[in-house]
Backbone and ligand atoms as CSV (ligand in chain L), in Angstrom:
chain,resi,resn,atom,element,x,y,z
A,1,UNK,N,N,0.950,-1.213,-0.034
A,1,UNK,CA,C,-0.035,-0.015,-0.069
A,1,UNK,C,C,0.854,1.345,-0.031
A,2,UNK,N,N,0.528,2.188,-0.698
A,2,UNK,CA,C,1.334,3.456,-0.990
A,2,UNK,C,C,0.931,4.377,0.299
A,3,UNK,N,N,2.168,4.746,0.928
A,3,UNK,CA,C,1.691,5.802,2.012
A,3,UNK,C,C,1.562,7.050,1.458
A,4,UNK,N,N,0.738,7.957,2.091
A,4,UNK,CA,C,0.382,9.255,1.697
A,4,UNK,C,C,1.366,10.189,2.490
A,5,UNK,N,N,2.070,11.087,2.102
A,5,UNK,CA,C,2.971,11.711,2.866
A,5,UNK,C,C,2.087,13.074,3.181
A,6,UNK,N,N,2.567,13.860,4.069
A,6,UNK,CA,C,1.743,15.107,4.388
A,6,UNK,C,C,1.483,16.024,3.370
A,7,UNK,N,N,2.560,16.268,2.384
A,7,UNK,CA,C,2.226,17.209,1.306
A,7,UNK,C,C,1.287,16.673,0.298
A,8,UNK,N,N,1.188,15.245,-0.034
A,8,UNK,CA,C,0.284,14.727,-0.697
A,8,UNK,C,C,-1.081,14.789,-0.055
A,9,UNK,N,N,-1.152,14.555,1.023
A,9,UNK,CA,C,-2.375,14.570,1.753
A,9,UNK,C,C,-2.899,16.064,1.731
A,10,UNK,N,N,-2.052,17.083,1.928
A,10,UNK,CA,C,-2.496,18.555,1.820
A,10,UNK,C,C,-3.277,18.772,0.414
A,11,UNK,N,N,-2.503,18.243,-0.726
A,11,UNK,CA,C,-2.951,18.372,-2.079
A,11,UNK,C,C,-4.273,17.823,-2.136
A,12,UNK,N,N,-4.481,16.571,-1.739
A,12,UNK,CA,C,-5.894,15.973,-1.857
A,12,UNK,C,C,-6.830,16.735,-1.094
A,13,UNK,N,N,-6.515,17.089,-0.027
A,13,UNK,CA,C,-7.605,17.758,0.961
A,13,UNK,C,C,-7.759,19.136,0.115
A,14,UNK,N,N,-6.880,19.816,-0.280
A,14,UNK,CA,C,-7.065,21.151,-0.906
A,14,UNK,C,C,-7.992,21.023,-2.184
A,15,UNK,N,N,-7.744,19.928,-3.039
A,15,UNK,CA,C,-8.596,19.845,-4.285
A,15,UNK,C,C,-9.952,19.269,-3.938
A,16,UNK,N,N,-10.047,18.577,-2.823
A,16,UNK,CA,C,-11.513,18.115,-2.321
A,16,UNK,C,C,-12.180,19.316,-1.954
A,17,UNK,N,N,-11.488,20.192,-1.267
A,17,UNK,CA,C,-12.310,21.383,-0.584
A,17,UNK,C,C,-12.606,22.276,-1.759
A,18,UNK,N,N,-11.776,22.439,-2.895
A,18,UNK,CA,C,-12.242,23.321,-4.049
A,18,UNK,C,C,-13.485,22.595,-4.767
A,19,UNK,N,N,-13.289,21.450,-4.797
A,19,UNK,CA,C,-14.411,20.657,-5.582
A,19,UNK,C,C,-15.638,20.715,-4.704
A,20,UNK,N,N,-15.717,20.614,-3.502
A,20,UNK,CA,C,-16.840,20.625,-2.667
A,20,UNK,C,C,-17.280,22.049,-2.791
A,21,UNK,N,N,-16.559,23.144,-2.653
A,21,UNK,CA,C,-16.951,24.560,-2.549
A,21,UNK,C,C,-17.749,24.853,-3.854
A,22,UNK,N,N,-17.096,24.448,-5.220
A,22,UNK,CA,C,-17.648,24.790,-6.399
A,22,UNK,C,C,-19.101,23.908,-6.558
A,23,UNK,N,N,-18.972,22.632,-6.155
A,23,UNK,CA,C,-20.322,21.951,-6.074
A,23,UNK,C,C,-21.308,22.735,-5.272
A,24,UNK,N,N,-21.122,23.330,-4.156
A,24,UNK,CA,C,-22.039,23.865,-3.391
A,24,UNK,C,C,-22.469,25.204,-4.029
A,25,UNK,N,N,-21.581,25.902,-4.621
A,25,UNK,CA,C,-22.016,27.277,-5.302
A,25,UNK,C,C,-23.052,26.776,-6.527
A,26,UNK,N,N,-22.612,25.651,-7.338
A,26,UNK,CA,C,-23.555,25.221,-8.334
A,26,UNK,C,C,-24.821,24.774,-7.739
A,27,UNK,N,N,-24.942,24.107,-6.585
A,27,UNK,CA,C,-26.084,23.592,-6.088
A,27,UNK,C,C,-27.073,24.975,-5.741
A,28,UNK,N,N,-26.420,25.956,-5.107
A,28,UNK,CA,C,-27.154,27.101,-4.569
A,28,UNK,C,C,-27.523,27.726,-5.840
A,29,UNK,N,N,-26.974,27.900,-6.930
A,29,UNK,CA,C,-27.359,28.442,-8.185
A,29,UNK,C,C,-28.704,27.739,-8.653
A,30,UNK,N,N,-28.677,26.651,-8.449
A,30,UNK,CA,C,-29.994,25.852,-9.013
A,30,UNK,C,C,-31.136,25.784,-8.042
A,31,UNK,N,N,-30.696,26.214,-6.719
A,31,UNK,CA,C,-31.947,26.174,-5.823
A,31,UNK,C,C,-32.902,27.185,-6.286
A,32,UNK,N,N,-34.165,26.610,-6.106
A,32,UNK,CA,C,-35.118,27.671,-6.458
A,32,UNK,C,C,-35.652,28.632,-5.049
A,33,UNK,N,N,-36.082,29.698,-5.456
A,33,UNK,CA,C,-36.730,30.594,-4.328
A,33,UNK,C,C,-37.901,29.937,-3.893
A,34,UNK,N,N,-38.219,30.256,-2.573
A,34,UNK,CA,C,-39.453,29.840,-2.035
A,34,UNK,C,C,-40.445,30.820,-2.379
A,35,UNK,N,N,-41.709,30.477,-2.638
A,35,UNK,CA,C,-42.745,31.286,-3.040
A,35,UNK,C,C,-43.264,32.210,-1.945
A,36,UNK,N,N,-43.241,33.483,-2.210
A,36,UNK,CA,C,-43.808,34.469,-0.999
A,36,UNK,C,C,-45.215,34.523,-1.248
A,37,UNK,N,N,-45.937,34.678,-0.148
A,37,UNK,CA,C,-47.448,34.972,-0.137
A,37,UNK,C,C,-47.740,36.381,-0.619
A,38,UNK,N,N,-46.700,37.320,-0.738
A,38,UNK,CA,C,-46.789,38.494,-1.458
A,38,UNK,C,C,-46.719,38.587,-2.962
A,39,UNK,N,N,-46.273,37.339,-3.458
A,39,UNK,CA,C,-46.152,37.232,-4.933
A,39,UNK,C,C,-47.531,37.579,-5.616
A,40,UNK,N,N,-47.509,38.261,-6.544
A,40,UNK,CA,C,-48.821,38.788,-7.246
A,40,UNK,C,C,-49.798,37.518,-7.642
A,41,UNK,N,N,-49.197,36.446,-8.231
A,41,UNK,CA,C,-49.964,35.300,-8.583
A,41,UNK,C,C,-50.406,34.492,-7.179
A,42,UNK,N,N,-49.447,34.352,-6.329
A,42,UNK,CA,C,-49.749,33.804,-5.066
A,42,UNK,C,C,-50.953,34.563,-4.499
A,43,UNK,N,N,-51.102,35.839,-4.540
A,43,UNK,CA,C,-52.049,36.664,-3.897
A,43,UNK,C,C,-53.490,36.227,-4.553
A,44,UNK,N,N,-53.237,36.259,-5.969
A,44,UNK,CA,C,-54.460,36.150,-6.677
A,44,UNK,C,C,-55.116,34.787,-6.467
A,45,UNK,N,N,-54.162,33.740,-6.238
A,45,UNK,CA,C,-54.813,32.290,-5.760
A,45,UNK,C,C,-54.950,31.943,-4.249
A,46,UNK,N,N,-54.595,33.055,-3.548
A,46,UNK,CA,C,-54.923,32.941,-2.014
A,46,UNK,C,C,-53.762,31.974,-1.497
A,47,UNK,N,N,-52.752,31.924,-2.184
A,47,UNK,CA,C,-51.569,30.970,-1.577
A,47,UNK,C,C,-51.203,31.284,-0.082
A,48,UNK,N,N,-51.235,30.214,0.684
A,48,UNK,CA,C,-50.630,30.300,2.177
A,48,UNK,C,C,-49.695,29.346,2.282
A,49,UNK,N,N,-48.517,29.619,3.076
A,49,UNK,CA,C,-47.658,28.348,3.396
A,49,UNK,C,C,-48.256,27.612,4.372
A,50,UNK,N,N,-49.234,27.979,4.996
A,50,UNK,CA,C,-49.940,26.958,6.101
A,50,UNK,C,C,-51.312,26.686,5.838
A,51,UNK,N,N,-51.649,25.809,5.090
A,51,UNK,CA,C,-52.944,25.394,4.844
A,51,UNK,C,C,-53.920,25.459,5.995
A,52,UNK,N,N,-55.207,25.958,5.933
A,52,UNK,CA,C,-56.190,25.933,6.893
A,52,UNK,C,C,-57.407,25.104,6.323
A,53,UNK,N,N,-57.164,24.567,5.096
A,53,UNK,CA,C,-58.193,23.712,4.547
A,53,UNK,C,C,-58.100,22.165,4.854
A,54,UNK,N,N,-59.056,21.561,5.590
A,54,UNK,CA,C,-59.080,20.395,5.969
A,54,UNK,C,C,-58.617,19.280,4.938
A,55,UNK,N,N,-57.618,18.667,5.096
A,55,UNK,CA,C,-57.265,17.390,4.226
A,55,UNK,C,C,-56.509,17.851,2.736
A,56,UNK,N,N,-56.437,19.197,2.649
A,56,UNK,CA,C,-55.883,19.844,1.286
A,56,UNK,C,C,-54.509,20.583,1.707
A,57,UNK,N,N,-53.481,20.177,1.128
A,57,UNK,CA,C,-52.148,20.849,1.248
A,57,UNK,C,C,-51.539,20.702,0.039
A,58,UNK,N,N,-50.383,21.519,-0.120
A,58,UNK,CA,C,-49.684,21.253,-1.355
A,58,UNK,C,C,-49.212,19.933,-1.714
A,59,UNK,N,N,-48.728,19.140,-0.515
A,59,UNK,CA,C,-48.148,17.791,-0.771
A,59,UNK,C,C,-49.000,16.784,-1.326
A,60,UNK,N,N,-50.380,17.086,-1.251
A,60,UNK,CA,C,-51.218,15.910,-1.812
A,60,UNK,C,C,-52.037,16.738,-2.824
A,61,UNK,N,N,-51.512,17.732,-3.459
A,61,UNK,CA,C,-52.065,18.420,-4.730
A,61,UNK,C,C,-51.388,17.866,-5.967
A,62,UNK,N,N,-52.415,17.767,-6.873
A,62,UNK,CA,C,-51.836,17.224,-8.340
A,62,UNK,C,C,-50.816,18.107,-8.956
A,63,UNK,N,N,-50.734,19.419,-8.581
A,63,UNK,CA,C,-49.666,20.167,-9.317
A,63,UNK,C,C,-48.359,20.381,-8.484
A,64,UNK,N,N,-48.186,19.462,-7.461
A,64,UNK,CA,C,-46.828,19.781,-6.807
A,64,UNK,C,C,-45.933,18.600,-7.564
A,65,UNK,N,N,-44.620,19.113,-7.519
A,65,UNK,CA,C,-43.633,18.264,-8.043
A,65,UNK,C,C,-42.635,17.786,-7.046
A,66,UNK,N,N,-41.563,17.165,-7.302
A,66,UNK,CA,C,-40.459,16.801,-6.278
A,66,UNK,C,C,-40.809,15.563,-5.436
A,67,UNK,N,N,-40.133,15.300,-4.530
A,67,UNK,CA,C,-40.306,14.174,-3.789
A,67,UNK,C,C,-41.112,14.203,-2.559
A,68,UNK,N,N,-41.920,13.320,-2.137
A,68,UNK,CA,C,-42.618,13.234,-1.027
A,68,UNK,C,C,-41.745,13.496,0.165
A,69,UNK,N,N,-42.065,14.144,1.200
A,69,UNK,CA,C,-41.360,14.496,2.272
A,69,UNK,C,C,-40.404,15.567,2.366
A,70,UNK,N,N,-40.268,16.082,1.188
A,70,UNK,CA,C,-39.501,17.465,1.100
A,70,UNK,C,C,-40.292,18.522,1.599
A,71,UNK,N,N,-39.831,19.522,2.466
A,71,UNK,CA,C,-40.575,20.552,3.064
A,71,UNK,C,C,-41.051,21.691,2.107
A,72,UNK,N,N,-40.266,21.844,0.966
A,72,UNK,CA,C,-40.460,22.849,-0.049
A,72,UNK,C,C,-40.463,22.301,-1.261
A,73,UNK,N,N,-41.516,22.271,-2.266
A,73,UNK,CA,C,-41.379,21.567,-3.452
A,73,UNK,C,C,-41.736,22.465,-4.673
A,74,UNK,N,N,-41.256,22.170,-5.838
A,74,UNK,CA,C,-41.784,22.936,-7.061
A,74,UNK,C,C,-43.219,22.629,-7.324
A,75,UNK,N,N,-43.867,23.607,-7.956
A,75,UNK,CA,C,-45.387,23.395,-8.179
A,75,UNK,C,C,-45.481,24.096,-9.581
A,76,UNK,N,N,-46.315,23.194,-10.406
A,76,UNK,CA,C,-46.622,23.601,-11.764
A,76,UNK,C,C,-47.279,25.058,-11.919
A,77,UNK,N,N,-47.971,25.423,-10.983
A,77,UNK,CA,C,-48.710,26.643,-10.912
A,77,UNK,C,C,-47.797,27.768,-10.748
A,78,UNK,N,N,-46.635,27.602,-10.047
A,78,UNK,CA,C,-45.905,28.660,-9.677
A,78,UNK,C,C,-44.455,28.376,-10.265
A,79,UNK,N,N,-44.124,28.429,-11.526
A,79,UNK,CA,C,-42.819,27.979,-12.115
A,79,UNK,C,C,-41.710,28.604,-11.422
A,80,UNK,N,N,-40.737,27.880,-11.187
A,80,UNK,CA,C,-39.498,28.472,-10.669
A,80,UNK,C,C,-39.448,28.874,-9.264
A,81,UNK,N,N,-40.589,28.561,-8.547
A,81,UNK,CA,C,-40.710,28.808,-7.149
A,81,UNK,C,C,-41.144,27.383,-6.495
A,82,UNK,N,N,-40.652,27.418,-5.077
A,82,UNK,CA,C,-40.816,26.353,-4.357
A,82,UNK,C,C,-42.201,26.640,-3.357
A,83,UNK,N,N,-43.037,25.753,-3.297
A,83,UNK,CA,C,-44.085,25.984,-2.271
A,83,UNK,C,C,-43.961,25.176,-1.040
A,84,UNK,N,N,-44.465,25.500,0.162
A,84,UNK,CA,C,-44.435,24.947,1.369
A,84,UNK,C,C,-45.380,23.633,1.116
A,85,UNK,N,N,-44.708,22.543,1.576
A,85,UNK,CA,C,-45.475,21.254,1.434
A,85,UNK,C,C,-46.769,21.307,2.312
A,86,UNK,N,N,-46.766,22.136,3.083
A,86,UNK,CA,C,-48.152,22.245,4.177
A,86,UNK,C,C,-48.933,23.540,3.628
A,87,UNK,N,N,-48.570,24.003,2.487
A,87,UNK,CA,C,-49.319,25.301,1.993
A,87,UNK,C,C,-50.525,24.639,1.342
A,88,UNK,N,N,-51.082,26.003,0.554
A,88,UNK,CA,C,-52.406,25.663,-0.021
A,88,UNK,C,C,-52.667,26.867,-0.879
A,89,UNK,N,N,-53.347,26.617,-2.030
A,89,UNK,CA,C,-53.820,27.850,-2.789
A,89,UNK,C,C,-55.192,27.236,-3.512
A,90,UNK,N,N,-55.802,28.409,-4.147
A,90,UNK,CA,C,-57.119,27.932,-4.640
A,90,UNK,C,C,-57.132,27.070,-5.881
A,91,UNK,N,N,-56.112,26.826,-6.453
A,91,UNK,CA,C,-55.800,26.040,-7.431
A,91,UNK,C,C,-55.648,24.484,-7.168
A,92,UNK,N,N,-55.838,24.333,-5.821
A,92,UNK,CA,C,-55.593,22.889,-5.188
A,92,UNK,C,C,-56.640,21.938,-5.833
A,93,UNK,N,N,-56.167,20.654,-6.445
A,93,UNK,CA,C,-56.776,19.686,-6.973
A,93,UNK,C,C,-56.068,18.409,-6.168
A,94,UNK,N,N,-56.992,17.472,-5.745
A,94,UNK,CA,C,-56.411,16.345,-5.156
A,94,UNK,C,C,-55.857,15.453,-6.005
A,95,UNK,N,N,-54.514,15.226,-5.554
A,95,UNK,CA,C,-53.725,14.226,-6.426
A,95,UNK,C,C,-54.442,12.904,-6.542
A,96,UNK,N,N,-54.414,12.443,-7.763
A,96,UNK,CA,C,-55.014,11.143,-8.030
A,96,UNK,C,C,-54.205,10.041,-7.167
A,97,UNK,N,N,-55.022,9.204,-6.840
A,97,UNK,CA,C,-54.346,7.836,-6.142
A,97,UNK,C,C,-54.309,8.023,-4.808
L,1,SF4,S1,S,-51.319,24.443,-6.989
L,1,SF4,FE1,FE,-51.611,25.589,-5.044
L,1,SF4,S2,S,-52.287,23.839,-3.669
L,1,SF4,FE2,FE,-51.494,22.893,-5.472
L,1,SF4,S3,S,-49.230,22.504,-4.923
L,1,SF4,FE3,FE,-49.271,24.413,-6.160
L,1,SF4,S4,S,-49.613,25.936,-4.531
L,1,SF4,FE4,FE,-50.017,24.107,-3.536
């Protein structure tokens, strides 16, 4: 087994840190902004990040995207934004199934 001397170790660590940092920047650039209740379309559709409608919330709406369990998810009605999984708006339609 090849031993890793201190200088090699520092090189590896440095490259890894740079890789992780660039990866983090790329991920942040892709991250979408959370939908604000003050957004004009959100207001028009009475969006709220905390549903008060029994049994209806973004996570069980047919327009929500992304994976179950994520706290903020994309929605087809609000392109480029993330809605709260516990939110609601007047476009809500029960997800089939
Ligand atoms: S359409 Fe409305 S209720 Fe359905 S996921 Fe989007 S914001 Fe939530």
